[in-house]
C-alpha angles and dihedrals in degrees: 000000000000124000117245108243130192121241091254089054092050090049093050091050091051093047092050092047093049089049091050089052094048092236114156108246146140138202111246113223105179103192120160117239116220114235120203106242090226094063114089120188113181114229094011124112118174113231127210112179117199121212099036114163121250093243139024122200138180117206102144088308130057101247129192114200122199114188118209133170116241091271099032119116134206118252121238088256091050092051090051093046089053091049091051096041092051089045089056091052101265125132114238119200126193106196128184099185138003091269090062089056094044093048094053098040097047095047 
């Protein structure tokens, strides 16, 4: 019987495994940054992309890793990001445990 892990615990396991394997990766925290209304910068438009995955990695491929629990579901924005990312040639992984990540990366 497997333990039920939270998404944060699954993410932590994935990050530790990627580090142990020396795979270049980073945790994606997509938090909007407030901009004062009085500031005007010509040609600059702040971007906040909803639906970004939890982790990005490069291992011969550009990989987006979304961690979910066994009952977790992707949001509409996450599904759209997956579609756009795969269309651009990236590999999108929806993993529900560390074994799912290992199986895909090592094959």
